[in-house]
DRENKEMI-370418 format. One line per field, with one value per residue (C-alpha): residue number from 1; residue in one letter; z, x, y. Coordinates in nm, 2 decimals. Example, Ala and Ser with C-alpha at 12.3 -4.5 7.8 and 13.67 -1.06 7.14 Angstrom:
DRENKEMI-370418
k	(1 | 2)
r	(A | S)
up	(0.78 | 0.71)
east	(1.23 | 1.37)
north	(-0.45 | -0.11)
***
This chain:
DRENKEMI-370418
k	(1 | 2 | 3 | 4 | 5 | 6 | 7 | 8 | 9 | 10 | 11 | 12 | 13 | 14 | 15 | 16 | 17 | 18 | 19 | 20 | 21 | 22 | 23 | 24 | 25 | 26 | 27 | 28 | 29 | 30 | 31 | 32 | 33 | 34 | 35 | 36 | 37 | 38 | 39 | 40 | 41 | 42 | 43 | 44 | 45 | 46 | 47 | 48 | 49 | 50 | 51 | 52 | 53 | 54 | 55 | 56 | 57 | 58 | 59 | 60 | 61 | 62 | 63 | 64 | 65 | 66 | 67 | 68 | 69 | 70 | 71 | 72 | 73 | 74 | 75 | 76 | 77 | 78 | 79 | 80 | 81 | 82 | 83 | 84 | 85 | 86 | 87 | 88 | 89 | 90 | 91 | 92 | 93 | 94 | 95 | 96 | 97 | 98 | 99 | 100 | 101 | 102 | 103 | 104 | 105 | 106 | 107 | 108 | 109 | 110 | 111 | 112 | 113 | 114 | 115 | 116 | 117 | 118 | 119 | 120 | 121 | 122 | 123 | 124 | 125 | 126 | 127 | 128 | 129 | 130 | 131 | 132 | 133 | 134 | 135 | 136 | 137 | 138 | 139 | 140 | 141 | 142 | 143 | 144 | 145 | 146 | 147 | 148 | 149 | 150 | 151 | 152 | 153 | 154 | 155 | 156 | 157 | 158 | 159 | 160 | 161 | 162 | 163 | 164 | 165 | 166 | 167 | 168 | 169 | 170 | 171 | 172 | 173 | 174 | 175 | 176 | 177 | 178 | 179 | 180 | 181 | 182 | 183 | 184 | 185)
r	(M | I | E | A | K | I | D | T | D | K | K | I | M | F | A | I | A | I | V | V | I | I | L | G | I | R | Y | T | V | A | Y | F | S | S | K | D | T | S | N | A | N | K | V | T | T | G | S | A | K | I | S | Y | T | E | N | E | N | G | I | I | N | A | D | G | I | V | P | I | N | D | D | D | I | K | D | S | A | T | R | L | S | F | N | V | E | N | I | G | T | T | D | I | T | Y | S | I | K | L | V | D | L | T | I | H | E | S | M | I | N | K | E | F | K | W | A | V | Y | S | G | D | Q | E | I | D | S | G | D | F | S | N | A | K | N | N | E | N | Y | S | L | I | Q | N | E | S | L | N | E | G | K | N | K | D | Y | I | L | Y | I | W | I | S | E | T | G | V | E | Q | N | S | M | I | D | K | T | F | E | S | K | V | Q | V | E | A | I | S | K)
up	(-1.20 | -0.87 | -1.05 | -1.23 | -0.90 | -0.75 | -1.05 | -1.01 | -0.63 | -0.70 | -0.95 | -0.71 | -0.42 | -0.65 | -0.76 | -0.40 | -0.30 | -0.58 | -0.47 | -0.11 | -0.21 | -0.43 | -0.16 | 0.10 | -0.12 | -0.19 | 0.18 | 0.28 | 0.02 | 0.13 | 0.50 | 0.45 | 0.20 | 0.44 | 0.77 | 0.92 | 1.03 | 1.18 | 1.53 | 1.43 | 1.14 | 1.25 | 1.06 | 1.17 | 1.01 | 0.99 | 0.86 | 0.86 | 0.83 | 0.68 | 0.78 | 0.60 | 0.79 | 0.53 | 0.28 | 0.32 | -0.02 | 0.04 | -0.28 | -0.30 | -0.59 | -0.70 | -0.78 | -0.77 | -0.66 | -0.69 | -0.61 | -0.24 | -0.03 | 0.11 | 0.46 | 0.42 | 0.33 | 0.66 | 0.61 | 0.23 | 0.07 | -0.05 | 0.22 | 0.31 | 0.67 | 0.74 | 1.01 | 0.98 | 1.24 | 1.30 | 1.34 | 1.30 | 1.56 | 1.52 | 1.47 | 1.11 | 0.86 | 0.61 | 0.31 | 0.20 | -0.17 | -0.41 | -0.65 | -0.97 | -1.02 | -1.28 | -1.33 | -1.61 | -1.78 | -1.68 | -1.31 | -1.36 | -1.23 | -0.92 | -0.84 | -0.77 | -0.42 | -0.15 | 0.22 | 0.48 | 0.84 | 1.16 | 1.41 | 1.37 | 1.24 | 0.87 | 0.79 | 0.43 | 0.14 | -0.23 | -0.57 | -0.86 | -1.12 | -1.17 | -1.15 | -1.43 | -1.51 | -1.41 | -1.19 | -0.82 | -0.65 | -0.33 | -0.04 | 0.26 | 0.30 | 0.59 | 0.87 | 1.18 | 1.39 | 1.69 | 1.73 | 1.83 | 1.77 | 1.52 | 1.37 | 1.22 | 0.90 | 0.68 | 0.31 | 0.17 | -0.20 | -0.35 | -0.62 | -0.48 | -0.55 | -0.74 | -0.83 | -1.20 | -1.40 | -1.32 | -1.50 | -1.69 | -1.36 | -1.23 | -1.26 | -1.41 | -1.33 | -1.03 | -0.86 | -0.67 | -0.38 | -0.07 | 0.00 | 0.27 | 0.22 | 0.54 | 0.61 | 0.95 | 1.10)
east	(-5.82 | -5.66 | -5.33 | -5.34 | -5.40 | -5.10 | -4.88 | -4.99 | -4.93 | -4.58 | -4.50 | -4.62 | -4.41 | -4.11 | -4.15 | -4.18 | -3.87 | -3.67 | -3.78 | -3.69 | -3.35 | -3.28 | -3.39 | -3.18 | -2.87 | -2.93 | -2.97 | -2.67 | -2.45 | -2.58 | -2.52 | -2.16 | -2.09 | -2.19 | -2.07 | -1.80 | -1.51 | -1.30 | -1.32 | -1.38 | -1.34 | -1.08 | -0.99 | -0.69 | -0.65 | -0.36 | -0.40 | -0.21 | -0.31 | -0.08 | -0.11 | 0.08 | 0.22 | 0.31 | 0.03 | -0.28 | -0.24 | 0.11 | 0.26 | 0.63 | 0.77 | 1.09 | 0.97 | 1.27 | 1.51 | 1.88 | 2.20 | 2.30 | 2.57 | 2.46 | 2.54 | 2.28 | 1.98 | 1.79 | 1.81 | 1.79 | 1.64 | 1.28 | 1.09 | 0.76 | 0.68 | 0.43 | 0.32 | 0.24 | -0.01 | -0.11 | -0.49 | -0.55 | -0.60 | -0.26 | 0.11 | 0.19 | 0.48 | 0.47 | 0.65 | 0.67 | 0.69 | 0.64 | 0.34 | 0.24 | 0.60 | 0.66 | 1.03 | 1.22 | 1.47 | 1.76 | 1.68 | 1.70 | 2.06 | 2.27 | 2.30 | 1.92 | 1.89 | 1.64 | 1.66 | 1.40 | 1.45 | 1.27 | 1.38 | 1.76 | 1.80 | 1.83 | 1.61 | 1.72 | 1.85 | 1.92 | 1.91 | 1.67 | 1.91 | 1.66 | 1.34 | 1.08 | 0.78 | 0.44 | 0.58 | 0.61 | 0.94 | 1.02 | 1.17 | 1.14 | 1.04 | 0.95 | 0.92 | 0.74 | 0.48 | 0.30 | -0.08 | -0.18 | 0.16 | 0.28 | 0.60 | 0.70 | 0.90 | 1.06 | 1.14 | 1.41 | 1.48 | 1.77 | 2.03 | 2.37 | 2.62 | 2.92 | 3.11 | 3.03 | 2.76 | 2.42 | 2.19 | 2.02 | 1.84 | 1.74 | 1.37 | 1.28 | 0.97 | 0.96 | 0.64 | 0.51 | 0.28 | 0.40 | 0.20 | 0.21 | 0.12 | 0.07 | 0.01 | -0.05 | 0.24)
north	(-5.51 | -5.58 | -5.65 | -5.31 | -5.13 | -5.31 | -5.22 | -4.85 | -4.86 | -5.01 | -4.73 | -4.46 | -4.61 | -4.64 | -4.27 | -4.16 | -4.36 | -4.20 | -3.85 | -3.93 | -4.06 | -3.75 | -3.51 | -3.70 | -3.68 | -3.32 | -3.22 | -3.43 | -3.25 | -2.91 | -2.98 | -3.09 | -2.82 | -2.54 | -2.68 | -2.46 | -2.68 | -2.40 | -2.28 | -1.92 | -1.68 | -1.43 | -1.11 | -0.91 | -0.58 | -0.34 | 0.01 | 0.33 | 0.69 | 0.95 | 1.32 | 1.59 | 1.88 | 2.14 | 2.08 | 1.86 | 1.68 | 1.54 | 1.66 | 1.76 | 1.95 | 2.11 | 2.46 | 2.69 | 2.42 | 2.51 | 2.31 | 2.31 | 2.13 | 1.80 | 1.92 | 2.20 | 1.99 | 2.05 | 2.43 | 2.47 | 2.15 | 2.13 | 1.94 | 1.76 | 1.67 | 1.39 | 1.16 | 0.79 | 0.66 | 0.30 | 0.32 | -0.05 | -0.33 | -0.49 | -0.40 | -0.31 | -0.32 | -0.03 | 0.11 | 0.48 | 0.56 | 0.84 | 0.79 | 0.97 | 1.08 | 1.35 | 1.42 | 1.60 | 1.39 | 1.61 | 1.54 | 1.16 | 1.14 | 1.08 | 1.45 | 1.49 | 1.34 | 1.25 | 1.17 | 1.07 | 1.17 | 1.09 | 1.35 | 1.39 | 1.03 | 0.96 | 0.66 | 0.62 | 0.83 | 0.79 | 0.96 | 0.97 | 0.81 | 0.52 | 0.72 | 0.70 | 0.92 | 0.79 | 0.51 | 0.46 | 0.52 | 0.34 | 0.54 | 0.32 | -0.05 | -0.27 | -0.01 | -0.14 | 0.05 | -0.09 | -0.06 | 0.30 | 0.45 | 0.71 | 0.84 | 1.18 | 1.20 | 1.47 | 1.40 | 1.62 | 1.66 | 1.86 | 1.90 | 1.81 | 2.09 | 1.93 | 2.24 | 2.18 | 2.36 | 2.21 | 2.46 | 2.18 | 2.08 | 2.42 | 2.51 | 2.17 | 1.96 | 1.73 | 1.65 | 1.35 | 1.25 | 1.06 | 0.74 | 0.48 | 0.11 | -0.10 | -0.47 | -0.63 | -0.83)
***
């Protein structure tokens, strides 16, 4: 009987030892898995806010657009004024693009143009010869803006007068929204 009790005591001690070993391994793995080895978790954010001057929704369209001389765009082209402001906690790099583009096929050519100005300085310009419906169209890339600063822009669109008949583009559909995408530097 004493031998049976010793065997039972050994089994109980063996079971307790196994449980202690398993718990020890489990807590050791949990400890090293969750231990933070970095000095600090740092999140740096860059964000921009866009404000539209002429209309609050930022949509530009070609209603009633007619051919004009390239030199007359500031007086006669369709325009949208907007402001980009860095409201984040770091300097940013940003891009300006047209989104939700709707363009009539006759306006997808080199005579239908755009230009972006800041003050009297032309930032960039081009034409819509490679535009596609329902796709984004890049206007400006990799502009920089320091924390707390802002910049005013004007987007002009027009049909460039060539001296040849351009009736196929007059009163056709063009509509898009100006959008800014920013990342921190």
